[in-house]
C-alpha positions as YAML, in Angstrom:
chain: A
units: angstrom
residues:
- id: 1
  name: MET
  ca: [84.84, 111.89, 112.78]
- id: 2
  name: ARG
  ca: [84.22, 114.84, 110.48]
- id: 3
  name: ASN
  ca: [85.13, 113.91, 107.20]
- id: 4
  name: ALA
  ca: [84.00, 109.78, 107.47]
- id: 5
  name: HIS
  ca: [82.00, 108.72, 110.63]
- id: 6
  name: LEU
  ca: [79.38, 111.75, 110.58]
- id: 7
  name: PRO
  ca: [78.88, 111.47, 106.95]
- id: 8
  name: ALA
  ca: [78.37, 107.70, 106.83]
- id: 9
  name: TYR
  ca: [76.00, 107.80, 109.68]
- id: 10
  name: ALA
  ca: [73.84, 110.44, 107.89]
- id: 11
  name: GLN
  ca: [73.88, 108.57, 104.43]
- id: 12
  name: TYR
  ca: [72.55, 105.41, 106.18]
- id: 13
  name: GLY
  ca: [70.20, 107.05, 108.94]
- id: 14
  name: CYS
  ca: [71.64, 106.46, 111.99]
- id: 15
  name: ASP
  ca: [70.34, 108.58, 114.94]
- id: 16
  name: VAL
  ca: [73.42, 110.77, 116.15]
- id: 17
  name: VAL
  ca: [72.05, 111.95, 119.63]
- id: 18
  name: GLY
  ca: [75.17, 114.33, 119.82]
- id: 19
  name: ILE
  ca: [78.77, 114.77, 119.70]
- id: 20
  name: TYR
  ca: [81.65, 115.72, 122.15]
- id: 21
  name: ASP
  ca: [85.57, 116.44, 121.75]
- id: 22
  name: VAL
  ca: [87.90, 118.07, 124.07]
- id: 23
  name: ARG
  ca: [88.76, 120.83, 121.70]
- id: 24
  name: PRO
  ca: [85.35, 122.73, 121.19]
- id: 25
  name: ALA
  ca: [86.62, 124.04, 117.88]
- id: 26
  name: ALA
  ca: [86.55, 120.41, 116.52]
- id: 27
  name: THR
  ca: [83.05, 120.40, 116.74]
- id: 28
  name: GLN
  ca: [81.74, 123.40, 115.14]
- id: 29
  name: GLY
  ca: [79.87, 123.54, 111.95]
- id: 30
  name: LEU
  ca: [78.77, 119.80, 112.13]
- id: 31
  name: GLY
  ca: [75.09, 120.49, 112.64]
- id: 32
  name: HIS
  ca: [74.74, 118.10, 115.95]
- id: 33
  name: HIS
  ca: [74.11, 118.92, 119.40]
- id: 34
  name: VAL
  ca: [77.23, 119.31, 121.39]
- id: 35
  name: PHE
  ca: [77.31, 118.11, 124.88]
- id: 36
  name: GLY
  ca: [79.47, 120.35, 127.31]
- id: 37
  name: SER
  ca: [81.61, 117.12, 128.80]
- id: 38
  name: LEU
  ca: [82.09, 113.50, 128.61]
- id: 39
  name: ASP
  ca: [80.25, 113.12, 131.84]
- id: 40
  name: GLU
  ca: [77.13, 114.76, 130.14]
- id: 41
  name: LEU
  ca: [77.18, 112.30, 127.39]
- id: 42
  name: LEU
  ca: [77.53, 109.18, 129.36]
- id: 43
  name: ALA
  ca: [74.86, 110.49, 131.45]
- id: 44
  name: ASP
  ca: [72.52, 111.00, 128.77]
- id: 45
  name: GLN
  ca: [70.05, 107.65, 128.36]
- id: 46
  name: ARG
  ca: [69.05, 108.37, 125.18]
- id: 47
  name: VAL
  ca: [73.12, 107.31, 124.04]
- id: 48
  name: GLU
  ca: [72.98, 103.76, 123.57]
- id: 49
  name: ILE
  ca: [76.47, 103.48, 121.64]
- id: 50
  name: VAL
  ca: [79.43, 105.71, 122.07]
- id: 51
  name: ASP
  ca: [81.76, 105.83, 119.11]
- id: 52
  name: ILE
  ca: [84.98, 106.77, 120.34]
- id: 53
  name: ALA
  ca: [87.32, 108.07, 117.97]
- id: 54
  name: THR
  ca: [90.62, 109.40, 119.49]
- id: 55
  name: HIS
  ca: [94.28, 108.51, 119.82]
- id: 56
  name: PRO
  ca: [95.36, 105.06, 121.25]
- id: 57
  name: ASP
  ca: [97.12, 106.55, 124.53]
- id: 58
  name: VAL
  ca: [93.74, 107.79, 125.99]
- id: 59
  name: ARG
  ca: [91.07, 105.13, 124.23]
- id: 60
  name: VAL
  ca: [91.40, 102.55, 126.75]
- id: 61
  name: GLU
  ca: [90.44, 104.80, 129.53]
- id: 62
  name: LEU
  ca: [87.60, 106.39, 127.96]
- id: 63
  name: ILE
  ca: [86.59, 102.92, 126.91]
- id: 64
  name: ARG
  ca: [86.19, 101.97, 130.43]
- id: 65
  name: ARG
  ca: [84.40, 105.03, 131.42]
- id: 66
  name: ALA
  ca: [81.46, 104.43, 128.91]
- id: 67
  name: ILE
  ca: [81.27, 100.61, 129.47]
- id: 68
  name: GLU
  ca: [80.92, 101.91, 133.62]
- id: 69
  name: ARG
  ca: [77.98, 103.64, 132.57]
- id: 70
  name: GLY
  ca: [76.60, 100.82, 130.65]
- id: 71
  name: LYS
  ca: [77.07, 101.93, 126.72]
- id: 72
  name: HIS
  ca: [77.96, 99.55, 124.25]
- id: 73
  name: VAL
  ca: [81.60, 101.25, 122.39]
- id: 74
  name: LEU
  ca: [82.50, 101.19, 118.69]
- id: 75
  name: ALA
  ca: [86.42, 102.24, 119.57]
- id: 76
  name: GLN
  ca: [88.52, 103.09, 116.98]
- id: 77
  name: LYS
  ca: [91.61, 100.67, 115.46]
- id: 78
  name: PRO
  ca: [94.11, 99.90, 116.82]
- id: 79
  name: LEU
  ca: [91.80, 98.74, 120.18]
- id: 80
  name: ALA
  ca: [95.13, 99.46, 122.54]
- id: 81
  name: SER
  ca: [98.96, 100.13, 122.52]
- id: 82
  name: ASP
  ca: [99.25, 97.36, 124.51]
- id: 83
  name: LEU
  ca: [97.72, 93.82, 124.21]
- id: 84
  name: GLU
  ca: [97.21, 92.84, 128.01]
- id: 85
  name: GLU
  ca: [95.66, 96.38, 128.43]
- id: 86
  name: ALA
  ca: [93.14, 95.47, 125.54]
- id: 87
  name: ARG
  ca: [92.51, 92.06, 127.01]
- id: 88
  name: ALA
  ca: [91.54, 93.43, 130.25]
- id: 89
  name: VAL
  ca: [89.53, 96.00, 128.71]
- id: 90
  name: VAL
  ca: [87.87, 93.21, 126.65]
- id: 91
  name: ASP
  ca: [87.11, 91.23, 129.66]
- id: 92
  name: GLU
  ca: [85.68, 94.31, 131.65]
- id: 93
  name: ALA
  ca: [82.87, 94.66, 129.05]
- id: 94
  name: GLU
  ca: [81.61, 91.13, 129.02]
- id: 95
  name: ARG
  ca: [81.60, 91.01, 132.54]
- id: 96
  name: ARG
  ca: [79.55, 94.07, 132.73]
- id: 97
  name: GLY
  ca: [77.35, 93.15, 129.53]
- id: 98
  name: VAL
  ca: [78.10, 95.54, 127.05]
- id: 99
  name: VAL
  ca: [79.42, 95.03, 123.58]
- id: 100
  name: LEU
  ca: [82.70, 96.67, 122.70]
- id: 101
  name: ALA
  ca: [83.20, 96.38, 119.15]
- id: 102
  name: VAL
  ca: [86.75, 97.73, 117.16]
- id: 103
  name: ASN
  ca: [86.14, 100.33, 114.32]
- id: 104
  name: GLN
  ca: [87.87, 97.73, 111.83]
- id: 105
  name: ASN
  ca: [85.97, 99.58, 108.82]
- id: 106
  name: GLY
  ca: [88.02, 98.55, 106.42]
- id: 107
  name: ARG
  ca: [86.37, 95.04, 106.60]
- id: 108
  name: TRP
  ca: [83.43, 96.61, 104.67]
- id: 109
  name: ALA
  ca: [85.47, 98.13, 101.83]
- id: 110
  name: PRO
  ca: [83.61, 96.24, 98.94]
- id: 111
  name: PRO
  ca: [86.37, 94.60, 97.24]
- id: 112
  name: TRP
  ca: [87.54, 92.94, 100.75]
- id: 113
  name: ARG
  ca: [84.00, 92.14, 101.95]
- id: 114
  name: ILE
  ca: [83.21, 90.48, 98.84]
- id: 115
  name: ALA
  ca: [86.22, 88.56, 99.13]
- id: 116
  name: THR
  ca: [85.45, 87.81, 102.39]
- id: 117
  name: LEU
  ca: [82.16, 86.52, 101.86]
- id: 118
  name: LEU
  ca: [83.72, 84.56, 98.58]
- id: 119
  name: ILE
  ca: [86.11, 82.92, 101.39]
- id: 120
  name: GLU
  ca: [83.26, 81.92, 103.63]
- id: 121
  name: ARG
  ca: [81.28, 80.24, 101.02]
- id: 122
  name: GLY
  ca: [84.22, 78.07, 100.05]
- id: 123
  name: ALA
  ca: [84.71, 79.75, 96.71]
- id: 124
  name: VAL
  ca: [88.08, 79.39, 96.38]
- id: 125
  name: GLY
  ca: [88.90, 76.00, 98.92]
- id: 126
  name: GLU
  ca: [91.08, 76.35, 101.93]
- id: 127
  name: VAL
  ca: [93.04, 79.60, 101.73]
- id: 128
  name: HIS
  ca: [97.02, 78.93, 102.10]
- id: 129
  name: ALA
  ca: [98.40, 82.52, 101.06]
- id: 130
  name: VAL
  ca: [97.39, 86.19, 101.09]
- id: 131
  name: THR
  ca: [99.35, 88.87, 99.35]
- id: 132
  name: HIS
  ca: [99.14, 92.79, 99.56]
- id: 133
  name: LEU
  ca: [101.06, 95.50, 97.52]
- id: 134
  name: LEU
  ca: [100.21, 99.21, 99.00]
- id: 135
  name: ASP
  ca: [101.30, 100.69, 95.26]
- id: 136
  name: ARG
  ca: [100.76, 104.34, 96.33]
- id: 137
  name: ASP
  ca: [102.70, 107.32, 97.72]
- id: 138
  name: PHE
  ca: [102.74, 108.20, 101.08]
- id: 139
  name: ALA
  ca: [103.05, 112.03, 99.99]
- id: 140
  name: PHE
  ca: [99.62, 112.26, 101.60]
- id: 141
  name: VAL
  ca: [101.15, 112.44, 105.23]
- id: 142
  name: LEU
  ca: [102.59, 115.95, 104.19]
- id: 143
  name: GLN
  ca: [98.80, 117.42, 103.69]
- id: 144
  name: PHE
  ca: [98.09, 115.88, 106.82]
- id: 145
  name: PRO
  ca: [101.13, 116.35, 109.55]
- id: 146
  name: HIS
  ca: [99.40, 114.74, 112.32]
- id: 147
  name: PHE
  ca: [99.84, 111.08, 110.81]
- id: 148
  name: ASP
  ca: [103.65, 111.94, 110.77]
- id: 149
  name: GLU
  ca: [103.72, 112.01, 114.51]
- id: 150
  name: VAL
  ca: [102.39, 108.44, 115.04]
- id: 151
  name: GLU
  ca: [105.54, 106.02, 115.65]
- id: 152
  name: HIS
  ca: [105.67, 103.50, 113.38]
- id: 153
  name: LEU
  ca: [102.98, 104.90, 111.13]
- id: 154
  name: VAL
  ca: [102.40, 102.40, 108.20]
- id: 155
  name: ILE
  ca: [102.54, 99.49, 110.25]
- id: 156
  name: TYR
  ca: [100.53, 100.51, 113.60]
- id: 157
  name: ASP
  ca: [98.38, 102.70, 112.09]
- id: 158
  name: HIS
  ca: [97.94, 102.40, 108.62]
- id: 159
  name: CYS
  ca: [98.38, 98.44, 107.80]
- id: 160
  name: VAL
  ca: [96.95, 97.32, 110.89]
- id: 161
  name: HIS
  ca: [93.62, 97.27, 108.51]
- id: 162
  name: TRP
  ca: [95.58, 94.61, 106.06]
- id: 163
  name: ILE
  ca: [97.05, 92.81, 108.90]
- id: 164
  name: ASP
  ca: [93.42, 92.64, 110.33]
- id: 165
  name: ILE
  ca: [91.69, 91.24, 107.23]
- id: 166
  name: SER
  ca: [94.32, 89.01, 106.35]
- id: 167
  name: ARG
  ca: [93.65, 87.29, 109.47]
- id: 168
  name: CYS
  ca: [90.14, 87.40, 108.72]
- id: 169
  name: TRP
  ca: [90.64, 85.36, 105.67]
- id: 170
  name: LEU
  ca: [92.92, 82.71, 107.36]
- id: 171
  name: ASP
  ca: [90.64, 82.31, 110.17]
- id: 172
  name: GLY
  ca: [90.73, 78.95, 111.99]
- id: 173
  name: LYS
  ca: [94.55, 78.96, 111.52]
- id: 174
  name: ALA
  ca: [97.06, 79.25, 114.21]
- id: 175
  name: PRO
  ca: [99.78, 82.21, 113.46]
- id: 176
  name: GLU
  ca: [103.16, 81.14, 114.92]
- id: 177
  name: SER
  ca: [105.45, 84.14, 113.68]
- id: 178
  name: VAL
  ca: [105.39, 87.75, 112.50]
- id: 179
  name: ARG
  ca: [108.61, 89.52, 110.93]
- id: 180
  name: ALA
  ca: [108.39, 93.30, 109.91]
- id: 181
  name: LEU
  ca: [110.80, 95.70, 108.76]
- id: 182
  name: GLU
  ca: [110.14, 99.68, 108.02]
- id: 183
  name: TYR
  ca: [112.68, 101.98, 106.11]
- id: 184
  name: ARG
  ca: [112.69, 105.17, 104.52]
- id: 185
  name: SER
  ca: [112.07, 105.02, 100.91]
- id: 186
  name: PRO
  ca: [114.35, 106.68, 98.33]
- id: 187
  name: GLY
  ca: [112.79, 110.11, 97.61]
- id: 188
  name: GLN
  ca: [111.18, 110.17, 100.79]
- id: 189
  name: PRO
  ca: [111.16, 113.91, 101.96]
- id: 190
  name: ALA
  ca: [113.90, 114.49, 104.48]
- id: 191
  name: GLU
  ca: [111.63, 116.55, 106.81]
- id: 192
  name: THR
  ca: [109.18, 113.68, 107.28]
- id: 193
  name: LYS
  ca: [109.77, 111.44, 110.66]
- id: 194
  name: GLN
  ca: [108.48, 108.07, 109.90]
- id: 195
  name: PRO
  ca: [109.50, 105.70, 106.97]
- id: 196
  name: TRP
  ca: [107.07, 104.91, 104.63]
- id: 197
  name: GLY
  ca: [108.25, 101.82, 103.25]
- id: 198
  name: ALA
  ca: [107.55, 98.42, 104.96]
- id: 199
  name: TRP
  ca: [107.02, 94.88, 104.92]
- id: 200
  name: ILE
  ca: [105.39, 92.42, 107.16]
- id: 201
  name: ASP
  ca: [105.43, 88.66, 106.66]
- id: 202
  name: LEU
  ca: [102.67, 86.71, 108.89]
- id: 203
  name: HIS
  ca: [103.64, 82.89, 109.15]
- id: 204
  name: TYR
  ca: [101.09, 80.21, 110.24]
- id: 205
  name: ALA
  ca: [101.82, 76.73, 111.94]
- id: 206
  name: ASP
  ca: [100.45, 74.90, 108.77]
- id: 207
  name: GLY
  ca: [102.72, 76.76, 106.14]
- id: 208
  name: SER
  ca: [100.20, 79.31, 105.43]
- id: 209
  name: SER
  ca: [101.14, 83.18, 104.88]
- id: 210
  name: ALA
  ca: [100.08, 86.66, 104.60]
- id: 211
  name: MET
  ca: [102.42, 89.33, 103.38]
- id: 212
  name: VAL
  ca: [101.89, 93.22, 103.11]
- id: 213
  name: ARG
  ca: [104.01, 95.62, 101.45]
- id: 214
  name: SER
  ca: [104.46, 99.22, 101.19]
- id: 215
  name: ALA
  ca: [106.41, 100.40, 98.18]
- id: 216
  name: GLY
  ca: [106.38, 103.83, 100.32]
- id: 217
  name: GLY
  ca: [106.83, 106.28, 97.25]
- id: 218
  name: ALA
  ca: [105.43, 104.68, 94.56]
- id: 219
  name: ARG
  ca: [105.19, 107.24, 91.28]
- id: 220
  name: THR
  ca: [102.38, 105.88, 89.27]
- id: 221
  name: ALA
  ca: [99.43, 107.63, 87.34]
- id: 222
  name: THR
  ca: [96.99, 104.49, 88.67]
- id: 223
  name: PRO
  ca: [97.54, 103.98, 92.35]
- id: 224
  name: GLY
  ca: [96.17, 101.35, 94.41]
- id: 225
  name: CYS
  ca: [96.39, 98.38, 96.99]
- id: 226
  name: PRO
  ca: [96.03, 95.70, 95.20]
- id: 227
  name: PHE
  ca: [95.69, 91.97, 96.96]
- id: 228
  name: TRP
  ca: [95.71, 88.11, 95.74]
- id: 229
  name: VAL
  ca: [94.11, 85.21, 97.82]
- id: 230
  name: HIS
  ca: [95.14, 81.68, 96.95]
- id: 231
  name: GLY
  ca: [93.38, 78.79, 97.95]
- id: 232
  name: SER
  ca: [93.26, 75.18, 97.01]
- id: 233
  name: GLU
  ca: [90.72, 75.48, 94.51]
- id: 234
  name: GLY
  ca: [90.94, 79.02, 93.02]
- id: 235
  name: THR
  ca: [92.15, 82.56, 93.46]
- id: 236
  name: ILE
  ca: [90.86, 86.12, 94.40]
- id: 237
  name: ARG
  ca: [92.28, 89.25, 92.98]
- id: 238
  name: GLY
  ca: [91.34, 92.77, 93.42]
- id: 239
  name: SER
  ca: [92.54, 96.26, 94.94]
- id: 240
  name: ILE
  ca: [91.07, 99.14, 96.88]
- id: 241
  name: LEU
  ca: [91.67, 102.52, 97.28]
- id: 242
  name: LEU
  ca: [92.32, 105.72, 95.06]
- id: 243
  name: GLY
  ca: [89.95, 104.44, 92.17]
- id: 244
  name: SER
  ca: [91.22, 101.02, 91.67]
- id: 245
  name: ASP
  ca: [88.44, 99.04, 93.16]
- id: 246
  name: PHE
  ca: [87.53, 95.88, 91.56]
- id: 247
  name: VAL
  ca: [87.15, 92.26, 92.48]
- id: 248
  name: GLU
  ca: [87.32, 88.94, 90.70]
- id: 249
  name: LEU
  ca: [87.35, 84.80, 91.24]
- id: 250
  name: GLU
  ca: [89.15, 82.82, 89.13]
- id: 251
  name: ARG
  ca: [88.23, 79.22, 89.66]
- id: 252
  name: ASP
  ca: [87.71, 76.08, 87.20]
- id: 253
  name: GLY
  ca: [89.49, 78.05, 84.36]
- id: 254
  name: SER
  ca: [86.90, 81.15, 84.14]
- id: 255
  name: THR
  ca: [87.12, 84.53, 85.92]
- id: 256
  name: GLU
  ca: [83.82, 85.94, 87.41]
- id: 257
  name: PRO
  ca: [84.31, 89.54, 87.99]
- id: 258
  name: PHE
  ca: [81.72, 90.97, 90.67]
- id: 259
  name: ARG
  ca: [79.72, 94.23, 90.64]
- id: 260
  name: LEU
  ca: [80.87, 96.95, 93.47]
- id: 261
  name: ASP
  ca: [78.37, 99.19, 95.21]
- id: 262
  name: GLY
  ca: [79.87, 102.23, 97.44]
- id: 263
  name: ALA
  ca: [83.70, 102.64, 98.55]
- id: 264
  name: TRP
  ca: [85.55, 101.99, 101.75]
- id: 265
  name: TYR
  ca: [85.08, 105.98, 102.70]
- id: 266
  name: VAL
  ca: [82.12, 106.10, 103.77]
- id: 267
  name: ASP
  ca: [80.51, 102.99, 103.43]
- id: 268
  name: GLY
  ca: [83.27, 101.03, 104.97]
- id: 269
  name: PHE
  ca: [82.65, 103.18, 108.21]
- id: 270
  name: ALA
  ca: [79.15, 102.53, 108.12]
- id: 271
  name: GLY
  ca: [79.33, 98.92, 108.01]
- id: 272
  name: ALA
  ca: [81.30, 98.88, 111.05]
- id: 273
  name: MET
  ca: [78.86, 100.68, 113.28]
- id: 274
  name: GLY
  ca: [75.78, 98.70, 111.18]
- id: 275
  name: GLU
  ca: [77.23, 95.37, 112.16]
- id: 276
  name: LEU
  ca: [77.43, 96.49, 115.80]
- id: 277
  name: MET
  ca: [73.61, 98.22, 115.59]
- id: 278
  name: SER
  ca: [72.50, 94.52, 113.90]
- id: 279
  name: ALA
  ca: [74.58, 92.49, 116.66]
- id: 280
  name: LEU
  ca: [72.47, 94.25, 119.67]
- id: 281
  name: ALA
  ca: [69.38, 94.10, 117.84]
- id: 282
  name: GLU
  ca: [69.78, 90.45, 117.14]
- id: 283
  name: GLY
  ca: [71.62, 89.31, 120.37]
- id: 284
  name: ARG
  ca: [74.58, 87.94, 118.84]
- id: 285
  name: GLU
  ca: [78.60, 88.87, 118.81]
- id: 286
  name: PRO
  ca: [79.18, 91.35, 116.29]
- id: 287
  name: TYR
  ca: [81.85, 90.24, 113.53]
- id: 288
  name: ASN
  ca: [84.07, 93.31, 114.60]
- id: 289
  name: SER
  ca: [83.76, 92.52, 118.17]
- id: 290
  name: ALA
  ca: [86.87, 93.21, 120.24]
- id: 291
  name: ARG
  ca: [87.20, 89.76, 121.50]
- id: 292
  name: HIS
  ca: [87.51, 88.82, 117.65]
- id: 293
  name: ASN
  ca: [90.20, 91.53, 117.29]
- id: 294
  name: LEU
  ca: [92.42, 90.67, 119.86]
- id: 295
  name: LEU
  ca: [94.08, 88.73, 117.44]
- id: 296
  name: SER
  ca: [94.61, 91.29, 114.87]
- id: 297
  name: LEU
  ca: [96.00, 93.82, 117.32]
- id: 298
  name: GLU
  ca: [98.38, 90.97, 118.72]
- id: 299
  name: LEU
  ca: [99.53, 90.42, 114.96]
- id: 300
  name: THR
  ca: [99.76, 94.21, 114.63]
- id: 301
  name: LEU
  ca: [101.97, 94.56, 117.89]
- id: 302
  name: SER
  ca: [104.43, 91.93, 117.12]
- id: 303
  name: ALA
  ca: [104.70, 93.51, 113.90]
- id: 304
  name: VAL
  ca: [106.18, 96.64, 115.50]
- id: 305
  name: ARG
  ca: [108.47, 94.55, 117.64]
- id: 306
  name: SER
  ca: [109.71, 92.81, 114.90]
- id: 307
  name: ALA
  ca: [110.36, 96.16, 113.00]
- id: 308
  name: GLU
  ca: [112.17, 97.84, 116.21]
- id: 309
  name: ALA
  ca: [114.30, 94.60, 116.33]
- id: 310
  name: ASP
  ca: [115.69, 95.12, 112.48]
- id: 311
  name: GLY
  ca: [113.11, 92.29, 111.03]
- id: 312
  name: ARG
  ca: [113.76, 89.72, 113.64]
- id: 313
  name: PRO
  ca: [110.80, 87.27, 113.87]
- id: 314
  name: VAL
  ca: [108.35, 87.72, 116.72]
- id: 315
  name: ARG
  ca: [106.55, 84.29, 118.07]
- id: 316
  name: LEU
  ca: [103.25, 84.65, 118.92]
- id: 317
  name: THR
  ca: [102.28, 83.41, 122.71]
...
């Protein structure tokens, strides 16, 4: 919240009524009103949307408390650690007439957002293959030890963004199975707990596919996260993060680059909240609605199950 959410909301003029954290020290120096308790926050009539940015183990209960008080919610990703629990809270929000959205902020990373708009307008025809490479060093985990406590860090917490954007680009197609593997990459520091290397393969009923591969310990002066979207009439290629951002469309023998404004951090976070606010103002379902996000969660949890089974395919129900 300190480094992404609040700076994004300040940049785009969102009216932050106040903040709350169970650890009072976490709210110091942020320049916002600090509520004394969650109940106090939820009782404040000025609060229309609650941004819940907690760990997954307590997230669903907090969502329930907010929607019971009639608040709309933007919940951090992954929505929950259990698919049935996620489905139940989505149903509950809809019954209560409030909107529950998921902070899949990567959808608004500029290269991915442009790719999404190109796909929606049919620029590459029918999408049949998506490929991602995480060509980066996960040594950043050493600077933020709490990440190393997240089980299945790369698949569950990190690559949920890559899984989510892939299923968005293959929207309307039926995923059939998921395979995943995670492993300690050579040279990974012995004191780290979670594997940095991983691959995730999403297979669709019509033969379409998506692949995410984490090199884990890439040693490169030009890191990035390149991606390719192959369609029946063209290809989109680009990269995100670490100063690598670009996106271009190749079709009919020519290549068109696109100018980018902003970056995932912090504009992606503003995009997730902005979409929810716009949807509320316009009386429509937000693009990042929890209902829409359930498939991304199912694919992510299936990838975790496959990794725990040494790469055995997990079929979707």
